[in-house]
Z-matrix of the N, CA and C atoms (Angstrom, degrees):
N
C 1 1.461
C 2 1.533 1 110.13
N 3 1.343 2 115.96 1 144.78
C 4 1.457 3 119.46 2 -175.87
C 5 1.524 4 112.73 3 -83.38
N 6 1.353 5 117.28 4 -27.44
C 7 1.460 6 120.70 5 -176.29
C 8 1.529 7 110.74 6 -125.22
N 9 1.322 8 115.62 7 138.33
C 10 1.456 9 122.12 8 178.43
C 11 1.527 10 109.78 9 -124.20
N 12 1.339 11 115.82 10 144.44
C 13 1.462 12 122.06 11 169.49
C 14 1.522 13 105.98 12 -106.05
N 15 1.332 14 116.06 13 117.36
C 16 1.466 15 120.95 14 -171.55
C 17 1.527 16 110.65 15 -122.66
N 18 1.334 17 115.21 16 137.61
C 19 1.463 18 121.56 17 176.28
C 20 1.532 19 108.85 18 -93.66
N 21 1.341 20 115.89 19 128.76
C 22 1.459 21 122.01 20 176.38
C 23 1.520 22 109.87 21 -110.90
N 24 1.307 23 116.15 22 138.24
C 25 1.463 24 122.08 23 174.38
C 26 1.528 25 108.27 24 -119.45
N 27 1.332 26 116.01 25 121.26
C 28 1.471 27 121.10 26 -178.92
C 29 1.528 28 111.28 27 50.37
N 30 1.334 29 115.74 28 44.97
C 31 1.470 30 124.10 29 175.75
C 32 1.532 31 114.00 30 74.00
N 33 1.325 32 117.51 31 3.58
C 34 1.464 33 120.03 32 178.52
C 35 1.528 34 109.99 33 -112.82
N 36 1.337 35 116.11 34 141.00
C 37 1.460 36 119.95 35 -178.35
C 38 1.524 37 110.12 36 -64.97
N 39 1.343 38 116.18 37 127.30
C 40 1.463 39 121.58 38 -178.47
C 41 1.525 40 111.47 39 -101.13
N 42 1.355 41 116.68 40 -50.45
C 43 1.460 42 118.84 41 178.40
C 44 1.519 43 110.92 42 -164.76
N 45 1.321 44 115.27 43 159.21
C 46 1.468 45 122.04 44 173.96
C 47 1.527 46 107.86 45 -87.23
N 48 1.338 47 116.67 46 125.89
C 49 1.461 48 121.30 47 -178.52
C 50 1.518 49 111.88 48 -90.48
N 51 1.349 50 116.45 49 -37.48
C 52 1.467 51 119.16 50 -178.87
C 53 1.527 52 109.76 51 -160.90
N 54 1.342 53 114.99 52 164.15
C 55 1.468 54 121.74 53 179.83
C 56 1.524 55 108.95 54 -133.17
N 57 1.340 56 116.23 55 145.48
C 58 1.455 57 120.67 56 -178.24
C 59 1.527 58 110.87 57 -141.72
N 60 1.324 59 114.83 58 153.73
C 61 1.460 60 120.83 59 176.44
C 62 1.515 61 111.72 60 -87.72
N 63 1.357 62 116.92 61 -31.18
C 64 1.465 63 120.31 62 -176.11
C 65 1.522 64 111.56 63 -115.21
N 66 1.329 65 115.01 64 150.25
C 67 1.468 66 120.82 65 179.71
C 68 1.529 67 110.88 66 -65.76
N 69 1.330 68 117.21 67 -39.77
C 70 1.463 69 120.65 68 -176.91
C 71 1.526 70 111.20 69 -59.66
N 72 1.324 71 116.78 70 -47.26
C 73 1.467 72 120.03 71 -179.76
C 74 1.526 73 110.94 72 -66.99
N 75 1.318 74 116.63 73 -38.58
C 76 1.461 75 120.70 74 179.38
C 77 1.528 76 110.66 75 -64.68
N 78 1.328 77 116.82 76 -44.20
C 79 1.466 78 120.79 77 -178.87
C 80 1.526 79 110.84 78 -66.80
N 81 1.339 80 117.38 79 -40.60
C 82 1.469 81 120.18 80 178.38
C 83 1.527 82 111.12 81 -60.80
N 84 1.330 83 115.85 82 -42.83
C 85 1.466 84 120.55 83 178.71
C 86 1.528 85 109.85 84 -65.03
N 87 1.328 86 116.29 85 -44.48
C 88 1.465 87 122.25 86 179.60
C 89 1.529 88 110.79 87 -58.32
N 90 1.317 89 116.94 88 -50.06
C 91 1.468 90 121.45 89 -178.61
C 92 1.532 91 111.34 90 -62.35
N 93 1.325 92 116.67 91 -39.25
C 94 1.467 93 120.51 92 179.88
C 95 1.527 94 110.50 93 -65.23
N 96 1.336 95 116.93 94 -43.08
C 97 1.466 96 120.92 95 -179.98
C 98 1.538 97 110.95 96 -64.86
N 99 1.326 98 116.59 97 -42.50
C 100 1.458 99 120.89 98 -178.56
C 101 1.529 100 111.09 99 -62.63
N 102 1.324 101 117.10 100 -33.83
C 103 1.466 102 121.95 101 -175.65
C 104 1.526 103 113.48 102 -93.08
N 105 1.333 104 118.03 103 8.65
C 106 1.459 105 120.30 104 176.42
C 107 1.530 106 110.55 105 -62.08
N 108 1.332 107 116.03 106 142.50
C 109 1.460 108 121.39 107 -177.67
C 110 1.535 109 109.19 108 -88.09
N 111 1.312 110 116.48 109 97.52
C 112 1.461 111 122.18 110 178.33
C 113 1.526 112 108.01 111 -108.57
N 114 1.315 113 117.29 112 117.93
C 115 1.463 114 121.34 113 -175.32
C 116 1.530 115 111.24 114 -83.71
N 117 1.326 116 116.62 115 -48.54
C 118 1.468 117 120.91 116 -179.18
C 119 1.517 118 108.07 117 -115.93
N 120 1.331 119 115.92 118 101.31
C 121 1.457 120 120.91 119 -174.51
C 122 1.530 121 111.77 120 -95.69
N 123 1.313 122 116.25 121 159.35
C 124 1.462 123 122.55 122 -176.98
C 125 1.527 124 110.28 123 -78.11
N 126 1.342 125 115.91 124 126.28
C 127 1.462 126 121.32 125 178.03
C 128 1.527 127 112.49 126 -130.56
N 129 1.331 128 116.54 127 -3.86
C 130 1.463 129 121.67 128 176.32
C 131 1.522 130 108.19 129 -135.64
N 132 1.328 131 116.43 130 132.41
C 133 1.463 132 121.08 131 176.91
C 134 1.522 133 108.38 132 -145.10
N 135 1.333 134 115.89 133 130.02
C 136 1.475 135 121.20 134 -178.36
C 137 1.529 136 111.99 135 55.04
N 138 1.331 137 116.17 136 36.45
C 139 1.452 138 120.74 137 176.55
C 140 1.510 139 115.61 138 78.73
N 141 1.326 140 118.41 139 7.68
C 142 1.463 141 121.28 140 -177.96
C 143 1.529 142 110.27 141 -126.81
N 144 1.341 143 115.92 142 145.73
C 145 1.462 144 120.43 143 175.47
C 146 1.526 145 109.24 144 -62.85
N 147 1.322 146 115.91 145 145.24
C 148 1.459 147 119.65 146 179.96
C 149 1.524 148 110.32 147 -148.48
N 150 1.324 149 114.99 148 160.91
C 151 1.458 150 121.15 149 172.72
C 152 1.523 151 107.75 150 -145.56
N 153 1.313 152 115.84 151 158.02
C 154 1.456 153 120.45 152 -172.49
C 155 1.525 154 110.81 153 -126.66
N 156 1.326 155 114.04 154 152.43
C 157 1.464 156 122.35 155 174.64
C 158 1.517 157 108.42 156 -137.22
N 159 1.323 158 115.29 157 151.74
C 160 1.455 159 120.96 158 176.64
C 161 1.517 160 108.20 159 -112.33
N 162 1.330 161 116.04 160 130.33
C 163 1.452 162 120.31 161 -177.99
C 164 1.523 163 112.19 162 -117.84
N 165 1.318 164 115.51 163 143.17
C 166 1.462 165 122.26 164 172.25
C 167 1.527 166 106.61 165 -104.98
N 168 1.325 167 116.49 166 116.80
C 169 1.461 168 122.05 167 -174.63
C 170 1.520 169 110.88 168 -111.68
N 171 1.315 170 115.44 169 144.15
C 172 1.460 171 121.91 170 178.11
C 173 1.530 172 109.57 171 -121.75
N 174 1.319 173 115.25 172 139.69
C 175 1.462 174 119.11 173 175.79
C 176 1.526 175 108.10 174 -60.42
N 177 1.302 176 116.51 175 138.76
C 178 1.464 177 122.40 176 -172.15
C 179 1.522 178 113.72 177 -44.35
N 180 1.333 179 114.50 178 132.50
C 181 1.461 180 120.92 179 175.22
C 182 1.524 181 107.94 180 -145.68
N 183 1.314 182 116.94 181 168.27
C 184 1.463 183 120.70 182 -179.39
C 185 1.525 184 112.49 183 -75.16
N 186 1.356 185 116.06 184 -15.13
C 187 1.462 186 119.78 185 -176.04
C 188 1.526 187 111.23 186 -95.42
N 189 1.310 188 116.03 187 46.78
C 190 1.458 189 119.44 188 -176.05
C 191 1.520 190 111.51 189 -109.05
N 192 1.325 191 116.03 190 128.25
C 193 1.455 192 122.78 191 172.75
C 194 1.531 193 108.50 192 -107.11
N 195 1.309 194 117.76 193 134.22
C 196 1.463 195 121.84 194 -178.08
C 197 1.525 196 110.93 195 -59.80
N 198 1.331 197 115.38 196 145.11
C 199 1.458 198 121.64 197 178.15
C 200 1.521 199 108.88 198 -105.82
N 201 1.345 200 115.77 199 135.74
C 202 1.460 201 120.90 200 179.41
C 203 1.526 202 109.08 201 -122.25
N 204 1.332 203 116.18 202 144.94
C 205 1.459 204 121.94 203 175.30
C 206 1.518 205 108.44 204 -128.58
N 207 1.338 206 116.58 205 159.47
C 208 1.458 207 121.18 206 178.40
C 209 1.519 208 110.13 207 -90.51
N 210 1.348 209 117.04 208 135.56
C 211 1.450 210 120.24 209 175.01
C 212 1.523 211 109.28 210 -87.19
N 213 1.354 212 117.14 211 -173.47
C 214 1.461 213 121.24 212 -176.92
C 215 1.519 214 112.72 213 -63.67
N 216 1.330 215 117.13 214 -20.48
C 217 1.457 216 121.50 215 179.92
C 218 1.531 217 112.13 216 -93.78
N 219 1.337 218 116.58 217 1.63
C 220 1.453 219 120.72 218 -179.88
C 221 1.507 220 114.25 219 84.01
N 222 1.326 221 117.31 220 7.95
C 223 1.461 222 121.37 221 -179.57
C 224 1.526 223 110.76 222 -82.76
N 225 1.326 224 116.73 223 146.52
C 226 1.456 225 122.04 224 177.61
C 227 1.528 226 109.72 225 -80.79
N 228 1.331 227 116.25 226 119.70
C 229 1.459 228 121.61 227 -178.05
C 230 1.531 229 109.10 228 -116.71
N 231 1.317 230 116.02 229 128.12
C 232 1.461 231 120.23 230 177.36
C 233 1.521 232 109.62 231 -72.19
N 234 1.331 233 116.41 232 130.54
C 235 1.460 234 121.50 233 -179.13
C 236 1.524 235 109.67 234 -81.07
N 237 1.322 236 115.27 235 124.09
C 238 1.459 237 121.01 236 179.91
C 239 1.523 238 109.81 237 -117.36
N 240 1.330 239 116.27 238 154.83
C 241 1.461 240 121.69 239 178.31
C 242 1.517 241 110.14 240 -122.17
N 243 1.349 242 114.87 241 153.38
C 244 1.462 243 118.56 242 175.41
C 245 1.531 244 111.24 243 -84.67
N 246 1.350 245 115.79 244 -3.57
C 247 1.461 246 121.08 245 179.43
C 248 1.530 247 108.04 246 -113.58
N 249 1.308 248 116.82 247 107.42
C 250 1.469 249 120.98 248 -175.19
C 251 1.527 250 113.11 249 -73.52
N 252 1.332 251 117.09 250 -8.26
C 253 1.467 252 119.85 251 179.49
C 254 1.526 253 112.17 252 -75.19
N 255 1.330 254 117.24 253 -20.11
C 256 1.466 255 121.42 254 -176.89
C 257 1.524 256 110.44 255 -126.68
N 258 1.332 257 114.91 256 152.01
C 259 1.451 258 122.14 257 175.18
C 260 1.528 259 109.02 258 -127.63
N 261 1.339 260 116.12 259 144.67
C 262 1.458 261 120.75 260 177.56
C 263 1.527 262 109.51 261 -78.09
N 264 1.328 263 116.39 262 127.04
C 265 1.460 264 120.25 263 176.61
C 266 1.534 265 111.81 264 -108.51
N 267 1.343 266 115.35 265 -13.59
C 268 1.463 267 119.06 266 177.48
C 269 1.518 268 108.32 267 -159.51
N 270 1.346 269 116.83 268 139.95
C 271 1.465 270 120.24 269 178.16
C 272 1.525 271 108.80 270 -148.90
N 273 1.346 272 116.57 271 139.31
C 274 1.466 273 121.42 272 -177.60
C 275 1.525 274 109.94 273 -144.67
N 276 1.324 275 114.85 274 152.88
C 277 1.466 276 120.57 275 172.81
C 278 1.524 277 109.17 276 -57.99
N 279 1.321 278 116.14 277 139.68
C 280 1.466 279 120.12 278 -174.01
C 281 1.533 280 110.17 279 -135.71
N 282 1.315 281 116.57 280 135.27
C 283 1.461 282 121.71 281 177.91
C 284 1.532 283 110.26 282 -93.99
N 285 1.316 284 115.37 283 115.33
C 286 1.467 285 121.22 284 173.56
C 287 1.525 286 107.30 285 -92.04
N 288 1.302 287 117.26 286 126.22
C 289 1.464 288 120.15 287 -177.91
C 290 1.527 289 110.84 288 -65.55
N 291 1.331 290 115.94 289 132.41
C 292 1.460 291 120.63 290 175.71
C 293 1.528 292 108.84 291 -100.86
N 294 1.324 293 115.58 292 162.12
C 295 1.455 294 122.23 293 -178.54
C 296 1.518 295 109.91 294 -123.23
N 297 1.336 296 116.01 295 153.64
C 298 1.458 297 121.20 296 174.25
C 299 1.525 298 107.91 297 -113.49
N 300 1.328 299 115.94 298 158.48
C 301 1.467 300 120.28 299 -175.37
C 302 1.523 301 110.31 300 -94.44
N 303 1.324 302 115.43 301 120.05
C 304 1.463 303 122.92 302 176.16
C 305 1.527 304 107.12 303 -87.02
N 306 1.339 305 116.28 304 106.57
C 307 1.464 306 120.95 305 -172.83
C 308 1.520 307 111.91 306 -64.24
N 309 1.327 308 118.16 307 -43.66
C 310 1.463 309 120.63 308 -176.34
C 311 1.524 310 112.75 309 -65.91
N 312 1.335 311 116.30 310 -34.55
C 313 1.469 312 120.18 311 -179.57
C 314 1.524 313 112.90 312 -96.42
N 315 1.334 314 115.59 313 -4.78
C 316 1.468 315 121.69 314 177.56
C 317 1.530 316 111.96 315 54.47
N 318 1.336 317 114.94 316 47.17
C 319 1.464 318 119.22 317 177.78
C 320 1.525 319 109.71 318 -154.68
N 321 1.319 320 115.63 319 161.76
C 322 1.457 321 122.18 320 179.31
C 323 1.526 322 109.66 321 -91.57
N 324 1.326 323 115.78 322 137.30
C 325 1.462 324 120.53 323 -177.47
C 326 1.530 325 109.81 324 -131.62
N 327 1.327 326 115.42 325 159.46
C 328 1.462 327 121.30 326 179.39
C 329 1.526 328 110.67 327 -82.91
N 330 1.333 329 115.44 328 168.39
C 331 1.467 330 119.86 329 176.03
C 332 1.528 331 110.26 330 -59.90
N 333 1.328 332 116.78 331 -45.40
C 334 1.466 333 119.81 332 -178.77
C 335 1.526 334 111.99 333 -62.13
N 336 1.328 335 116.79 334 -38.37
C 337 1.470 336 120.91 335 176.90
C 338 1.524 337 109.71 336 -63.99
N 339 1.320 338 116.94 337 -45.60
C 340 1.473 339 121.95 338 176.87
C 341 1.528 340 110.52 339 -57.41
N 342 1.317 341 116.66 340 -47.81
C 343 1.468 342 121.73 341 -176.43
C 344 1.529 343 111.25 342 -63.03
N 345 1.328 344 116.21 343 -47.60
C 346 1.469 345 119.76 344 -177.67
C 347 1.529 346 112.37 345 -68.37
N 348 1.317 347 116.35 346 -40.36
C 349 1.465 348 120.65 347 -172.84
C 350 1.519 349 113.12 348 -79.65
N 351 1.331 350 116.76 349 -41.84
C 352 1.463 351 119.51 350 -170.39
C 353 1.525 352 115.19 351 -108.27
N 354 1.334 353 117.07 352 -6.51
C 355 1.464 354 119.70 353 177.50
C 356 1.528 355 111.40 354 -127.11
N 357 1.334 356 117.50 355 54.96
C 358 1.473 357 119.55 356 177.57
C 359 1.523 358 110.03 357 -68.06
N 360 1.323 359 115.89 358 161.21
C 361 1.468 360 120.49 359 -177.36
C 362 1.525 361 111.44 360 -84.36
N 363 1.301 362 117.28 361 55.56
C 364 1.460 363 121.24 362 173.98
C 365 1.521 364 108.46 363 -150.70
N 366 1.324 365 116.72 364 128.29
C 367 1.454 366 121.33 365 -178.85
C 368 1.516 367 111.97 366 78.86
N 369 1.328 368 115.27 367 162.52
C 370 1.460 369 121.96 368 -179.72
C 371 1.522 370 109.76 369 -92.56
N 372 1.343 371 115.87 370 131.14
C 373 1.459 372 121.73 371 178.19
C 374 1.532 373 109.84 372 -111.63
N 375 1.338 374 115.16 373 140.02
C 376 1.453 375 121.52 374 174.76
C 377 1.527 376 107.86 375 -109.45
N 378 1.329 377 116.19 376 121.35
C 379 1.468 378 121.15 377 -179.02
C 380 1.523 379 108.48 378 -113.67
N 381 1.342 380 115.59 379 120.38
C 382 1.461 381 121.27 380 -177.46
C 383 1.519 382 110.36 381 -122.08
N 384 1.348 383 115.70 382 166.40
C 385 1.456 384 121.40 383 178.97
C 386 1.521 385 109.68 384 -131.38
N 387 1.332 386 116.29 385 132.04
C 388 1.463 387 122.52 386 172.35
C 389 1.525 388 107.66 387 -133.96
N 390 1.326 389 116.41 388 121.37
C 391 1.459 390 120.85 389 -179.11
C 392 1.530 391 109.54 390 53.16
N 393 1.330 392 118.27 391 -121.63
C 394 1.467 393 120.04 392 178.80
C 395 1.526 394 111.49 393 -101.41
N 396 1.331 395 116.24 394 24.18
C 397 1.466 396 121.70 395 -176.76
C 398 1.534 397 111.08 396 -111.99
N 399 1.328 398 115.49 397 147.59
C 400 1.459 399 123.71 398 171.82
C 401 1.522 400 107.46 399 -117.10
N 402 1.338 401 116.15 400 131.48
C 403 1.469 402 120.88 401 -179.87
C 404 1.514 403 109.01 402 -117.91
N 405 1.326 404 117.07 403 130.65
C 406 1.461 405 122.48 404 176.76
C 407 1.528 406 108.15 405 -115.26
N 408 1.329 407 116.08 406 121.65
C 409 1.460 408 121.82 407 179.89
C 410 1.528 409 109.79 408 -116.43
N 411 1.313 410 115.26 409 133.49
C 412 1.468 411 121.41 410 171.86
C 413 1.516 412 107.02 411 -141.76
N 414 1.333 413 116.20 412 105.89
C 415 1.468 414 121.93 413 -172.77
C 416 1.530 415 108.84 414 55.75
N 417 1.327 416 118.05 415 -121.61
C 418 1.468 417 121.03 416 -179.04
C 419 1.518 418 112.99 417 -90.76
N 420 1.313 419 117.46 418 -0.90
C 421 1.463 420 120.85 419 -179.18
C 422 1.528 421 110.39 420 -87.14
N 423 1.336 422 115.49 421 126.21
C 424 1.455 423 121.97 422 -179.90
C 425 1.527 424 108.93 423 -124.31
N 426 1.331 425 116.29 424 129.89
C 427 1.461 426 120.50 425 176.47
C 428 1.524 427 109.33 426 -129.57
N 429 1.336 428 115.27 427 137.35
C 430 1.464 429 121.82 428 -175.45
C 431 1.517 430 110.27 429 -118.12
N 432 1.343 431 115.06 430 138.72
C 433 1.460 432 121.13 431 -179.41
C 434 1.531 433 108.64 432 -132.72
N 435 1.312 434 115.28 433 143.25
C 436 1.457 435 120.93 434 -176.76
C 437 1.522 436 110.48 435 -119.02
N 438 1.337 437 115.28 436 137.10
C 439 1.463 438 121.17 437 174.85
C 440 1.526 439 109.32 438 -115.04
N 441 1.306 440 116.51 439 177.92
C 442 1.467 441 120.24 440 -170.20
C 443 1.525 442 113.49 441 -70.12
N 444 1.335 443 117.30 442 -32.09
C 445 1.465 444 120.38 443 -178.67
C 446 1.526 445 108.43 444 -164.23
N 447 1.340 446 115.24 445 173.82
C 448 1.470 447 120.65 446 178.95
C 449 1.527 448 111.93 447 -54.58
N 450 1.324 449 115.53 448 -45.90
C 451 1.465 450 120.40 449 -177.31
C 452 1.520 451 111.21 450 -58.98
N 453 1.321 452 116.80 451 -39.80
C 454 1.461 453 120.78 452 -179.55
C 455 1.526 454 112.05 453 -71.51
N 456 1.327 455 117.92 454 -35.75
C 457 1.468 456 119.71 455 176.95
C 458 1.524 457 110.25 456 -68.11
N 459 1.350 458 117.15 457 -35.52
C 460 1.472 459 120.67 458 175.19
C 461 1.532 460 110.11 459 -63.04
N 462 1.320 461 116.34 460 -44.60
C 463 1.473 462 120.70 461 -179.22
C 464 1.522 463 110.65 462 -65.00
N 465 1.329 464 116.88 463 -42.81
C 466 1.463 465 120.95 464 177.72
C 467 1.533 466 110.10 465 -60.17
N 468 1.329 467 116.30 466 -43.45
C 469 1.461 468 121.32 467 -179.20
C 470 1.527 469 110.87 468 -62.25
N 471 1.330 470 116.65 469 -43.03
C 472 1.461 471 121.22 470 179.06
C 473 1.526 472 110.96 471 -62.96
N 474 1.330 473 116.47 472 -45.00
C 475 1.463 474 120.91 473 179.23
C 476 1.522 475 110.88 474 -63.89
N 477 1.327 476 116.44 475 -41.48
C 478 1.467 477 120.26 476 178.34
C 479 1.517 478 110.62 477 -60.50
N 480 1.318 479 117.47 478 -44.66
C 481 1.462 480 121.51 479 178.71
C 482 1.526 481 111.04 480 -60.08
N 483 1.338 482 116.77 481 -42.95
C 484 1.466 483 121.29 482 179.07
C 485 1.526 484 110.89 483 -62.48
N 486 1.334 485 116.59 484 -43.70
C 487 1.459 486 120.78 485 -179.13
C 488 1.527 487 111.97 486 -65.31
N 489 1.317 488 116.30 487 -39.71
C 490 1.470 489 120.04 488 178.70
C 491 1.524 490 110.65 489 -64.73
N 492 1.314 491 117.23 490 -39.28
C 493 1.464 492 120.92 491 178.68
C 494 1.526 493 110.91 492 -68.17
N 495 1.341 494 116.73 493 -42.74
C 496 1.462 495 120.77 494 179.31
C 497 1.523 496 111.81 495 -60.54
N 498 1.322 497 115.78 496 -34.67
C 499 1.469 498 120.63 497 -176.41
C 500 1.525 499 112.69 498 -94.70
N 501 1.334 500 116.47 499 7.14
C 502 1.457 501 120.98 500 175.61
C 503 1.515 502 114.26 501 66.13
N 504 1.318 503 116.75 502 32.51
C 505 1.466 504 120.51 503 -178.80
C 506 1.531 505 111.08 504 -83.29
N 507 1.312 506 116.38 505 130.00
C 508 1.473 507 121.30 506 177.60
C 509 1.523 508 111.17 507 -123.24
N 510 1.329 509 116.47 508 8.58
C 511 1.470 510 120.16 509 -176.54
C 512 1.527 511 112.12 510 -99.88
N 513 1.337 512 117.59 511 8.05
C 514 1.463 513 121.32 512 -179.75
C 515 1.526 514 109.74 513 -121.86
N 516 1.320 515 115.97 514 126.80
C 517 1.456 516 122.03 515 177.63
C 518 1.522 517 107.79 516 -104.26
N 519 1.332 518 117.03 517 121.06
C 520 1.459 519 121.59 518 -178.08
C 521 1.523 520 110.30 519 -104.15
N 522 1.325 521 115.63 520 130.76
C 523 1.465 522 122.20 521 178.94
C 524 1.525 523 107.90 522 -122.09
N 525 1.339 524 118.25 523 89.83
C 526 1.469 525 120.85 524 -174.28
C 527 1.523 526 114.25 525 -74.39
N 528 1.343 527 117.26 526 -33.06
C 529 1.462 528 121.08 527 -176.99
C 530 1.526 529 109.30 528 -124.15
N 531 1.316 530 115.64 529 94.86
C 532 1.456 531 120.61 530 -177.16
C 533 1.531 532 110.90 531 -74.34
N 534 1.319 533 115.89 532 142.85
C 535 1.461 534 121.10 533 174.17
C 536 1.528 535 109.32 534 -72.94
N 537 1.339 536 117.04 535 169.44
C 538 1.462 537 120.16 536 178.32
C 539 1.516 538 111.31 537 -59.13
N 540 1.338 539 115.53 538 -41.18
C 541 1.464 540 119.60 539 179.72
C 542 1.530 541 111.12 540 -64.70
N 543 1.358 542 116.18 541 -41.53
C 544 1.457 543 120.29 542 179.26
C 545 1.525 544 111.16 543 -66.76
N 546 1.341 545 116.77 544 -39.41
C 547 1.461 546 120.24 545 178.16
C 548 1.520 547 110.98 546 -63.29
N 549 1.321 548 115.74 547 -44.24
C 550 1.469 549 120.00 548 178.90
C 551 1.519 550 110.57 549 -59.71
N 552 1.345 551 115.55 550 -44.05
C 553 1.470 552 120.18 551 178.25
C 554 1.526 553 111.28 552 -60.64
N 555 1.340 554 116.83 553 -44.01
C 556 1.465 555 120.80 554 -178.72
C 557 1.526 556 111.42 555 -66.90
N 558 1.341 557 116.45 556 -41.80
C 559 1.465 558 119.59 557 177.96
C 560 1.526 559 110.42 558 -59.07
N 561 1.329 560 116.33 559 -46.74
C 562 1.468 561 120.49 560 -178.80
C 563 1.528 562 110.98 561 -65.58
N 564 1.338 563 115.74 562 -39.41
C 565 1.462 564 120.26 563 179.99
C 566 1.529 565 111.00 564 -64.03
N 567 1.329 566 116.26 565 -45.76
C 568 1.461 567 120.62 566 -178.63
C 569 1.528 568 111.44 567 -69.66
N 570 1.329 569 117.17 568 -35.63
C 571 1.465 570 119.65 569 175.75
C 572 1.519 571 110.78 570 -62.98
N 573 1.335 572 116.05 571 -37.39
C 574 1.469 573 119.69 572 178.81
C 575 1.522 574 111.99 573 -66.73
N 576 1.339 575 115.71 574 -19.30
C 577 1.463 576 120.68 575 177.66
C 578 1.527 577 111.46 576 -92.76
N 579 1.339 578 116.48 577 6.78
C 580 1.463 579 119.79 578 175.40
C 581 1.516 580 115.39 579 94.59
N 582 1.344 581 117.81 580 8.52
C 583 1.464 582 120.86 581 178.33
C 584 1.527 583 108.52 582 -88.14
N 585 1.316 584 117.70 583 126.24
C 586 1.460 585 121.44 584 -175.86
C 587 1.524 586 112.27 585 -73.99
N 588 1.344 587 115.36 586 152.78
C 589 1.461 588 120.77 587 179.51
C 590 1.524 589 111.87 588 -60.92
N 591 1.327 590 116.32 589 -37.17
C 592 1.465 591 119.96 590 -177.62
C 593 1.525 592 111.55 591 -60.11
N 594 1.321 593 116.86 592 -35.02
C 595 1.467 594 120.94 593 177.16
C 596 1.523 595 110.41 594 -73.87
N 597 1.316 596 116.89 595 -43.04
C 598 1.461 597 121.21 596 -175.80
C 599 1.527 598 112.59 597 -66.16
N 600 1.323 599 117.12 598 -37.00
C 601 1.458 600 120.58 599 -177.04
C 602 1.527 601 112.86 600 -84.29
N 603 1.301 602 116.70 601 -12.18
C 604 1.462 603 120.12 602 179.36
C 605 1.527 604 109.79 603 -66.78
N 606 1.321 605 117.01 604 140.26
C 607 1.461 606 121.85 605 -176.73
C 608 1.519 607 113.47 606 -108.62
N 609 1.332 608 116.74 607 -5.47
C 610 1.456 609 120.19 608 -178.50
C 611 1.524 610 109.97 609 -153.15
N 612 1.335 611 115.37 610 145.79
C 613 1.465 612 119.93 611 176.24
C 614 1.523 613 110.92 612 -123.37
N 615 1.317 614 116.58 613 10.80
C 616 1.460 615 120.00 614 179.19
C 617 1.520 616 109.12 615 -131.91
N 618 1.311 617 116.59 616 138.61
C 619 1.441 618 121.59 617 -175.52
C 620 1.509 619 110.35 618 -130.56
N 621 1.322 620 115.75 619 154.55
C 622 1.446 621 120.95 620 -178.67
C 623 1.529 622 111.49 621 -64.51
N 624 1.322 623 114.88 622 133.62
C 625 1.460 624 121.13 623 173.31
C 626 1.518 625 107.43 624 -121.09
N 627 1.295 626 115.94 625 123.63
C 628 1.471 627 119.36 626 -178.60
C 629 1.501 628 112.53 627 -69.42
């Protein structure tokens, strides 16, 4: 194939997403992927901060102009590849959707899945945060969600608050910083639902891998 759509993580090639014979089809796919609406994007992987870019690559030709991107210091850096058969003709910041862990269902879910399933427009919901956990309460129903670390649960909470405001929701009460008394109540409540203390007190579920 003459054109590749490649995902880069921290400036290193991670994987090939798609291949195309024509530039038009490759560019259309590239533009569509770049404009995808991702609400909660991945910023931590294996315990380390990360960022992603999407590149449109062309098999080597004489009509190639070098591509430059800005680093964190604002400097222009020429984009290089470890594969000399292809050259980057376009590259853009890309949001990779991240997932949170639904403890009761023992699976990872997207922000949109969380929003639709656990925050329906009926009844008042109380959403709290403890360490890297998010708790959703509606009457006697309690649901627990785990994120990678404290920082990520804070970011998720901020994004959730923004989304609720954008959508004019007034049926959700958010408690980002629980008092000692509130934390004690939540710990006891979650323990009564069968959640162990070791899980509740844990502050991270992701660790550095070399």
